C-alpha positions in Angstrom: 8.7 35.1 -51.0 12.4 35.0 -50.2 14.3 32.1 -51.8 17.0 30.3 -49.8 19.2 27.3 -50.2 18.9 26.2 -46.6 16.8 26.6 -43.5 18.6 25.5 -40.3 16.9 24.9 -37.1 19.0 25.3 -34.0 22.2 27.3 -33.4 24.6 25.3 -31.3 28.0 23.8 -32.2 26.7 21.6 -35.0 24.7 24.4 -36.6 27.6 26.8 -36.5 29.9 24.4 -38.2 27.3 23.8 -40.9 26.7 27.5 -41.4 30.4 27.9 -42.0 30.4 25.3 -44.8 27.4 27.1 -46.4 29.1 30.5 -46.3 32.3 29.1 -47.8 30.2 27.9 -50.7 28.1 31.0 -51.1 24.8 29.3 -50.0 21.8 31.4 -48.9 20.5 30.3 -45.5 18.5 31.3 -42.5 18.8 30.0 -39.0 16.0 29.7 -36.5 16.8 29.4 -32.8 14.8 30.0 -29.6 17.6 29.5 -27.1 15.8 26.5 -25.5 18.8 24.1 -25.8 21.6 24.8 -23.5 24.1 21.9 -23.9 26.4 23.7 -26.3 26.5 26.8 -24.2 27.2 25.1 -20.8 29.6 22.6 -22.2 33.0 22.4 -20.6 34.4 22.7 -24.2 37.3 20.4 -23.8 38.8 18.7 -26.8 40.8 15.7 -25.8 41.5 12.8 -28.1 41.5 10.1 -25.4 38.8 8.6 -23.2 40.6 9.2 -19.9 38.5 6.7 -17.9 39.7 3.7 -19.9 42.8 5.2 -21.7 41.4 4.5 -25.1 41.2 6.6 -28.3 38.2 8.7 -29.0 36.3 7.7 -32.2 38.1 9.1 -35.2 40.1 11.4 -33.0 42.9 12.3 -35.5 40.4 12.9 -38.3 38.3 15.2 -36.1 41.2 17.2 -34.8 42.6 17.7 -38.3 39.4 19.4 -39.2 38.4 21.0 -35.9 41.7 22.9 -35.2 41.8 24.9 -38.5 38.1 25.4 -38.2 38.3 27.2 -34.8 41.3 29.2 -35.9 39.3 30.4 -38.9 36.4 31.3 -36.6 38.7 33.3 -34.3 40.2 35.2 -37.3 36.7 35.9 -38.7 35.1 37.1 -35.5 38.1 38.7 -33.9 37.8 36.7 -30.7 39.7 34.1 -28.8 37.9 30.9 -28.2 40.7 28.2 -28.5 42.8 27.9 -25.4 45.6 25.3 -25.6 45.6 23.5 -22.3 47.5 20.7 -20.6 45.3 18.0 -19.2 46.7 15.9 -16.4 45.0 12.7 -15.5 45.4 12.1 -11.7 46.4 8.6 -10.9 44.7 6.9 -7.9 46.6 3.6 -8.0 49.8 2.0 -9.3 47.6 -0.1 -11.5 46.3 3.0 -13.3 49.8 4.2 -13.8 50.7 0.8 -15.5 47.6 1.0 -17.7 48.5 4.5 -18.8 52.0 3.5 -19.9 50.7 0.4 -21.6 48.2 2.5 -23.5 50.9 5.0 -24.5 52.7 2.2 -26.4 49.7 1.7 -28.7 50.2 3.2 -32.2 46.8 4.9 -32.0 47.6 6.6 -28.7 51.3 7.3 -28.6 50.8 10.7 -30.2 48.4 11.7 -27.4 49.8 10.1 -24.2 53.0 11.4 -22.7 55.4 8.7 -21.3 56.7 11.0 -18.7 55.2 10.8 -15.2 54.2 14.3 -13.9 54.9 14.7 -10.2 52.5 16.8 -8.2 54.0 20.0 -6.8 50.9 21.7 -5.7 50.1 21.5 -2.0 46.4 22.2 -2.6 46.0 18.9 -4.7 46.1 15.4 -3.3 48.0 13.5 -6.0 50.7 11.4 -4.4 50.9 9.1 -7.4 51.3 11.9 -9.9 49.7 12.5 -13.2 49.7 11.3 -16.8 49.8 14.2 -19.3 47.5 14.3 -22.3 48.9 16.0 -25.4 47.2 17.9 -28.2 44.3 19.0 -26.0 42.6 22.3 -25.1 39.4 24.1 -24.4 37.0 25.9 -26.7 35.1 28.7 -25.0 31.7 27.6 -26.3 29.7 30.4 -24.5 31.8 33.1 -26.3 31.7 31.2 -29.6 27.9 30.8 -29.7 27.2 34.3 -28.4 29.6 36.0 -30.9 28.6 33.9 -33.8 24.9 34.5 -33.3 25.5 38.2 -33.2 27.4 37.8 -36.4 24.5 36.0 -38.0 22.0 38.6 -36.8 24.1 41.3 -38.4 24.0 39.4 -41.6 20.2 38.9 -41.3 20.7 35.1 -41.2 19.3 34.4 -37.8 15.9 34.7 -36.3 15.5 34.2 -32.5 12.2 32.4 -32.6 10.7 28.9 -32.1 10.5 27.0 -35.4 6.8 25.8 -35.9 6.9 22.4 -37.6 3.2 22.6 -38.6 4.0 25.6 -40.7 6.5 23.7 -42.8 5.3 22.7 -46.2 7.4 19.9 -47.7 7.4 19.3 -51.4 9.5 17.0 -53.6 11.8 19.8 -54.9 11.5 22.5 -52.2 10.1 23.4 -48.8 8.1 26.5 -47.8 8.1 28.0 -44.4 6.2 31.2 -43.8 7.7 33.7 -46.3 10.7 31.5 -47.2 11.2 29.0 -50.0 14.2 26.7 -49.5 15.8 23.7 -51.1 16.6 21.9 -47.9 16.0 22.0 -44.1 18.7 20.9 -41.7 17.5 20.2 -38.1 20.4 20.7 -35.7 18.3 21.0 -32.5 20.2 18.9 -30.1 17.8 17.3 -27.5 15.1 19.6 -28.8 14.6 17.2 -31.7 12.4 15.1 -29.4 9.7 17.7 -30.2 10.3 17.4 -34.0 7.6 15.4 -35.7 9.9 14.5 -38.5 12.7 13.0 -36.5 11.3 12.4 -33.0 11.5 8.6 -33.5 15.3 8.5 -33.5 16.8 6.9 -30.3 18.2 10.0 -28.9 18.3 9.3 -25.1 19.7 12.6 -23.8 21.9 12.9 -20.7 21.7 15.9 -18.4 25.0 17.4 -17.4 25.6 19.9 -14.6 28.7 22.0 -14.0 29.7 24.4 -11.3 32.2 27.3 -11.5 34.3 27.8 -8.4 36.6 30.5 -7.2 39.7 29.1 -5.5 42.3 31.8 -4.8 44.9 29.4 -3.5 44.8 26.8 -6.2 46.9 28.6 -8.9 46.9 26.1 -11.7 47.0 26.8 -15.4 46.3 23.2 -16.5 43.2 21.0 -16.3 43.0 18.1 -14.0 40.9 14.9 -14.7 40.1 12.8 -11.6 36.6 12.0 -10.4 35.7 15.3 -12.0 37.4 17.8 -14.2 38.9 21.0 -12.9 39.3 23.5 -15.8 41.1 26.8 -15.3 39.3 29.9 -16.7 41.6 32.6 -15.4 41.1 35.0 -12.5 41.1 32.1 -10.0 37.9 30.7 -11.6 37.6 27.0 -12.5 34.9 25.0 -14.1 34.2 21.7 -12.3 32.1 18.9 -13.9 30.3 17.1 -15.0 27.4 15.0 -13.9 25.4 12.5 -15.9 21.7 12.0 -15.4 19.6 10.0 -17.9 16.3 10.6 -16.1 15.9 14.3 -15.6 15.3 16.1 -19.0 15.2 19.7 -17.7 17.8 22.5 -17.9 17.3 23.3 -14.2 20.4 23.0 -12.0 19.8 20.7 -9.0 21.1 20.6 -5.4 21.8 16.9 -5.7 24.2 17.3 -8.7 25.9 20.3 -7.0 26.5 18.2 -3.9 27.8 15.3 -6.0 30.3 17.6 -7.7 31.5 19.1 -4.4 32.0 15.7 -2.8 34.0 14.4 -5.7 36.1 17.7 -5.9 36.9 17.6 -2.2 38.3 14.0 -2.6 41.4 15.6 -4.1 41.2 19.4 -3.8 42.5 20.5 -0.4 42.1 24.3 -0.5 39.0 26.4 0.2 36.7 27.4 -2.7 33.4 29.1 -3.2 30.7 28.3 -5.9 30.0 31.2 -8.1 27.9 29.6 -10.8 25.9 26.4 -11.5 24.5 25.5 -14.9 22.8 22.5 -16.6 22.0 21.2 -20.1 20.8 18.1 -21.8 23.5 16.5 -24.0 22.1 14.9 -27.2 23.4 11.4 -26.6 22.9 8.2 -28.6 23.1 4.6 -27.3 25.8 3.6 -29.9 27.7 6.9 -29.1 27.7 8.0 -32.7 26.3 11.1 -34.3 23.0 11.0 -36.2 23.4 12.5 -39.7 21.5 12.3 -42.9 18.3 12.4 -44.9 14.8 11.7 -43.8 13.5 8.4 -45.0 10.4 9.8 -46.7 11.1 13.5 -47.2 14.3 14.0 -49.3 14.5 17.7 -48.5 14.8 17.2 -44.7 18.0 16.4 -42.9 19.2 15.9 -39.4 22.6 16.9 -37.8 22.5 15.7 -34.2 23.8 13.2 -31.6 27.1 14.9 -30.8 26.9 13.8 -27.2 29.7 14.8 -24.9 32.3 15.7 -27.6 30.6 18.2 -29.7 33.6 20.5 -29.9 35.6 17.9 -31.8 32.8 16.2 -33.7 30.8 19.2 -35.0 33.2 20.4 -37.8 33.8 16.8 -38.9 30.1 15.7 -39.2 29.0 19.0 -40.6 31.4 18.6 -43.5 30.2 15.1 -44.0 26.6 16.2 -44.2 27.3 19.1 -46.5 29.2 16.9 -49.0 26.4 14.3 -48.8 23.7 16.9 -49.7 25.7 18.9 -52.3 28.0 16.2 -53.8 26.0 13.0 -53.1 28.8 11.6 -51.0 27.8 8.5 -49.2 27.7 8.9 -45.4 29.5 6.3 -43.3 27.0 3.7 -42.1 28.0 4.3 -38.4 26.7 7.9 -38.5 23.9 7.7 -41.1 20.5 8.2 -39.6 19.3 5.3 -41.8 20.8 2.9 -39.3 17.7 3.6 -37.1 15.1 3.8 -39.9 
């Protein structure tokens, strides 16, 4: 029987961040992932420290960015790939009132670092933005598809990843260890995203889940190297390709793209994009969302060897490195988790 420090279930953004913490501390681990959860792979990958609908600060934005940016740089250096693309994000104004709210928000101490006070005029004839834009600072895009694909290959080469479904009934939980098939481990961390709804140990947590759909378009005449946030996001990918998204559906819990969502994105896009475009891809995934919009992290109420790392919602790129560090320090150093992220708030 092979002895491990950790078994991890799931291999999305949260799991990758936790794996990095384990490797830095020479922990032995094995990851199980069956590819059933798509939200990390199909995510737009934007990291932006401001809620652009209300012009308010994202929860713990500065703390998250201070951890996330060095984290992704280290991943790039480790894997020899580019995943972090610095990106201007322009918020399209639809009224003078929105302009005024933007500049009022930019005076707040918590937001002045992130919101430019210079109005950006529109100079692209293919975009309808007569009132201009507000520019969001310290933002960018993580290529989550490349990150996950490359990192999983890295784990496979290290014999640390098995592409298979984790069978909960085969897990034997004891007071000082767990046994799963031919492995004996000290802890299990479940980082399954919405897949946790099938997990008998944590399926009672109030993870609602929100389906998001995203299309990729080719627009030869658009020619922008910045992202635009209006009724939808337009995110440049290079080669005249742009991601457009996203939708929110709290009823449908499948990863199947729908015609209804595609039409919704097209209508919203055409409200401010004037040039022709063609759709070249359409994807969907279920975000692991929570009613109080906070991650779910911590120890099982009865089984002290079982942990959860979940609920990253729509901002997994920023949150994952932050909460993964919190969980690692909780397990290994007995640090107390903040009450607002601790799973015990629901137990």
